[in-house]
N, C-alpha and C positions, 0 to 999 in steps of 0.2 A: 504493501499500499504502501502511495507516496502521498504525502502532509504538505499539505500547505504549511510554508517555514517567515518568520517574521520580518518587516521592513531592516534589518540588520544589515551590515555589514555581512560578505561572505563569510568572515575566518568567524563569528558571532550564530551565522544561521547554520553551518557544520557543527558547533556545541550543541545549538541548540535541536537539533537532530537524534547528535548522539546521546545527549540528556533524556529525552524521550524515551530514545530506547533503554536507557538501564533506567527508566521508572517502570519498564513492563512486568514487573513481578509483585509477587507480595511479598511483604515486612513484618520480621517480629519486634517484639515491643522493646529488643535489647538493639535491636539494629534494622533500626528504621530510616539509613542513608539510604540514598541510589546508591547504586552499586556498580564495580567495573567488568566489561566483559573479559574473559577468560586470555583476552592478546595479548601482544608484548608490551603493552605499556603495565605498570605497577601502578597498582591503584590508589595507593597516596598520591600523584598526576593527575590520574582523573577526579580524585576528589579536591585538588589544590583549583582545578579546572570548574569543577561546579561552585565552587567558590566567588571565584570571579568571576563569572558571569552573574551567578546573583549581585554579587555586587557591582557592576559597571553599572554607570548614570546610563548611559545610551542604551542599557536591555530594559525598558521600562514596562509597568505593568499595560498602558494602551496600546502597544506593537506587540508584546503576548498574545493581547486579546485578538491581533489580526487576524491573524488564523484560523482560530477558532469562527469567527465570524464568517470567513470564508469558505470554511468546511459548512456551516450552516446554510450559506448560501448554494452552493451544490448539490448539499442534499435533504431538500425539504422539499422540492418537486421529484425527487426519486422514492424517498420513503413516506411526502403524507399526500393525503389527495385533496380535501381545498381548505385546513388550515394548519399554520403549527400552533401548536400546545403551547406557551410560555409560563412554568411554575417556577413560584417564588418563594424562598422560603431562609432561615436563618438558623444558624446553627452556631454553638459555641467549641472556640477551641482553647481550650483550659489548658495554663503551663504554672501553677502554680508554683512548681521546683523548679522553673527555668527563671531567674533572677536576675542572670544574664540580662534575657529582653525586658531592655530596659522600659519599653513605652507599650508594655503590657496595661490594661485598665480592670478597674474592678470588675467582678461579674460575678454579683450574688457575693460569696462568700469567698471566689475562688480569685485566679488573674488568670489573664488572656484577651482574646481575640474573639470577634463575635465577626463569624461570615457569612454575607450575603449573597446568597445565588440564584440565579435565573437561568433553568433547565427547557433546552430547546425539544420533546416530545412528540412523536408521530403521530398524527389525527385519525391511523385507522387500527392500530396496534400499542399502541403507548409506547413505543420503545424508546429509551432514552436516546439523541443521536447528538447533540452537544451544549454546554455550558456557554452560553453567551452571552454573561455578565458576573462578572466578580467582583466583589467589597468586603474591606477588612477594617471594622471598626476598633481603633486602637484610642489613645491616651488622646493623641492630640487630635485625635476625628476619622473618619471614614477616609482611607483608600481606594479608588475603584480601579477600573479599565477603562473609565472615562474622562476622568479629571486626570493633569497631572501633578496638583496639589491635593492635600489634605484637605476635607471636608468639614466642619463642624455646623454645618450650620443645616443636615437633613435629620429629618425624622426614618427612619426603617419603609415608611410609607410614600414618604416623599422620595426616598430613594425611589421607589416600587415606581412612580409617574415619573420620574425624570430618564427610568430605562426602559420605559415604553415610549417616548418620544424620541429615544436615543435609535431605538429597532426600529422605529416608524418612518426613520427617516435613512433608514441603513438601504431601501430600495431594495428588501426581500420578495422575494421572487412570489408566497404567498403569504395574505394576511395573517392574523398571529391571535389567537385569544389568550387570554391569562388570567392561569386560575390562582388562588391565596391562597388561604388557610385562613380559622378565625383572626390573625393579625389584619386581613386586608377588612373589614367589615367597619365600614366609614361613609356615612352617609355623605362628607364632602370632600371625598374621594373618589364615591362613584362618579358623583357630580363633572369633578374634575377632568377623568378617566372617558366618562361619555361625550365630554362637551369636545372634548378633542379626539375621539373619533375611536378608539383603543374598546375594543369586544374584554370583557370579565367576564369571569365564574367567580364566587366570591360565596364561601360559607360562612354563613351571619348565625347571627346569634336572636336564638329564638324570644328573646326577651322586650325587643323592642315593638312598638306601633308602631302600624301601616293603616293604609287606608284600604278596603277590600272589599269593594260589592256596593260605595259609598259608607261604610261602615268600619271606623275607628276599634283596631284588635290589634293584639299584641301576635308577632308573627306563628307563634306556636297553635293559638289559640286558630289560626288561619287552618293552619297544617293539618288540625283534627279532622279539620269540615271537607276534606278531598278526598277521593276515593282513591286507592293505590294499585299500581296494577303490575304484576310479577312482567322482570322482563328478561331476565337472565339469570343463568346461574354463577356462582361464584367462590373460588378456592379460599375460603380464609383462613385456614393450615391445611397439613398436612390432612387426606384423609377425611375432609372436614369442609364441607358442600353448603355453602346458606344462597339464601333466594334473594334476589336486589329486587324492592315493589318501587313502584315511582310514580307520583302524582302532580300535576302542574296546575298553576293557575299565572293569576296575575293579577301585582298591587302594583298602586303609588304609595313613595315616600315624599311627607311634603311638611316635613316637619324642619327647623333651621337645624343646621350642622354645631357640634360644641366641640372641634378640636380642641387636642391641649400644642402649645407652643411650646418652644425648644427650652422658653422658662419656665416651665411646668403650669402656668396657665392657660386656666379652658374661657374662651370667648364666643358667643354667638356670635353666627356667621347665614344670613337667611339666603334662601336659594329653593330654585327654581320646584315645581314638582316634578318627580323621577317615576317614572312610569316603568319598569321589570319583573322581570319573570319567576315567578316562585317556581324550584324543582324541589319539590319534598321526596328525600331515598329514605326506603327503611333497608338496613340489611338482617336480615331474621336467621335463625339457625335452623335444622329440620322438628328441631320439636316450636317452632314458633316463637321463639323466645326474639327479643331485637334485640341485635349483634350492636349494631350501632344504627343511629337517627340523623341525617343531614339537613339543614335547611339551605340551599343554594339560591343565591340571588345572581342575575345574569342580565345582561343585555342584549344577546344575542340575539341573531334574527332568529322568526319563527322558522326558516327554512332549515336552522338546529334543531332534531326533538328535542325531548326533554331523556330521552330512552340515551339518548347519544352524550348530552351533558354529562347526565347521573356518571357513565363509564368513562368520562374525560374526566371529572372531577374524583374517581376513583382512583385513577390511572398517577394522584396526586403522588402516591406511594413509593413511584418512582425515583421522588426528588431525596426521597430517606434512604435510600435505596445507595446512593451517591454518596450517602453524607457515610454511608457503613461502609464503602469501597473508599472512602478518605482516611479513613479514622481504624478501627479497628480489623474489618474483614480485609482489607486491602495496604492501604501506604500507609499507616500507622503516625498522620498527621500530626498527635496530640504526641510525638512524641521528638517530631526535628527538632532540632540544635539549631539551626539557623537563629540570629539576634537580633532581627530587626523585624517590624511588618509588611516591609517593603520585600524582603530577600524570602519572607515566606508564600506570600502570597507571589513571588516570581516563582518559586516551586509550586506553588496551589497551580498554577497554568498550563506549568510543563509536565503534571498529574494530569491536568485536564485532558489534555491532548495526550497521551495516552490510553486514557479512557473510553476517545470518543474511536480510536484504535482495534481496543475491542469493542466496543459495542459494533461498532463495524464487521467486526467478524460474526459476534451474537445474530444478527439478525438478516446474516448472508445466507442466499437460499441457491447461486449457483454451486454444482457440483465441487468443483477445486477448492472452493472457500473451506467448504461444508466440510470435505476430508482434513484439510491443513486443520478447520477447529475440533473435528474430533482427536484428534491427532492430540491437539495443545492440550484438551481437557484428558486425554491417555497419559500425554508424560507428567501431568502435575500432580498421581495419584491420589488423585479426589474423591472422595467418593460422591456423586451426582448418581441423579433419576437419569430412566434409559430416557434417550432423546432432550435430556437437557444439557445446557453451557453455561455453566456461571461465569458470572466477569471476574470472581477470586478466582475460579480454576485454569482459566482461562490465562491471567496474567500469570499465573504459577507454571502454568507449561508453558506460556510465552519465552520465559527464560530461559526455561531447562532446553531448548529449542532453539533461540538465538545463542546461547552457551557452547553450546554443538557445534554452530553452524562457524562459532567463529575459533571453535578447535581447531579445527577441521582447513580452516583457511592458516593457520600460523602453525598447523607440526602434521610430522607423517602421518599415514594410516598409522603403518606398519607399528611407528614409535607408539601412538595410544595405545592399541593394540599389545604389544610389550610392559606398558605399565600397568594395564587391565587385568595380565595374570599377575600381579607384583598383588595387585591392592587389592583384587576381589578375592573374595573364599572362593575357594572349589570344592566342589565334593570329591 
């Protein structure tokens, strides 16, 4: 697979490609650094080269984000049918014991950074495609892939608004629909997003008042008045299949917004009544127990069915899988030793491109790539369900595969066989 490279000089582009390859592996808690392939170069030389790359002022977050946006532009019309789905979410990166990171901020009772991510997924299958935005909140503010300097004037939803506007200006080949969990439930931002022409799908709080059929009711009371219909079976966990039920109606929000400013104070802001679609979803277990219930608000056109919107929101868990891949299931980001928010952000963007490589293998349908994917899973030694290829398994197998290729390029096959006879136990 040929990956796009950032707009740096050729030397830095070559180092970027090498770093992406060196992130095609899973890490352990005590060995969370990037690995050096077994070439003729020493491991320490590879480590020093990575350190210089992440510390180079010519290597910027915005520059490292451009290959990811280029990948999105190329993959959107191939992987999606009508829309690209963009999931916005946040995750804490905790570095309580990493006192060398002087730009950490207080997060609850710990110290670290807050990671904001916007992940593009397919509207056909929910398969992840590429992260199209990254932000890290440090002591001096937000460091993002859009800005050249830290921003301390952004709330999390304000950043989502700017990300929507930024992506709107990228001339992507398909329109985008933005999916946000409960953190996105804000009438102020609903009006802002709708006025800017951005489509959204947000999980709402059932305790807010809305206008429904000329009556003012709590959103949860409106939900109880809807007839829900079964639409599809959903795998909740291994050997547990649930049923997704969906109902839909229209509501109007006419109350003033009451957003919190950066200084913590709130103020009333009047606005025009906003008509939205309410999609109520219930995930029921075989014994009719309600496993989960969602109230979804959207300004999506009626050509997108309620069933489709419910399925798209269900796929929001894909970004949680991405966070797990960055953390315990893959790259062990919480153990990274880079000492500044800038260096961590740069490495996160390199790891993001490694994820893109893995995801392209996961969703491939041509026979040659399927054969490669199956080989990588076998090389990983991981136990996976038949017909499945998880991202951690592909990552683990990738490293074995690349290491074997590197060995064959630098060592004679007969010499390797002799070494194997010396090292491997024989019967």
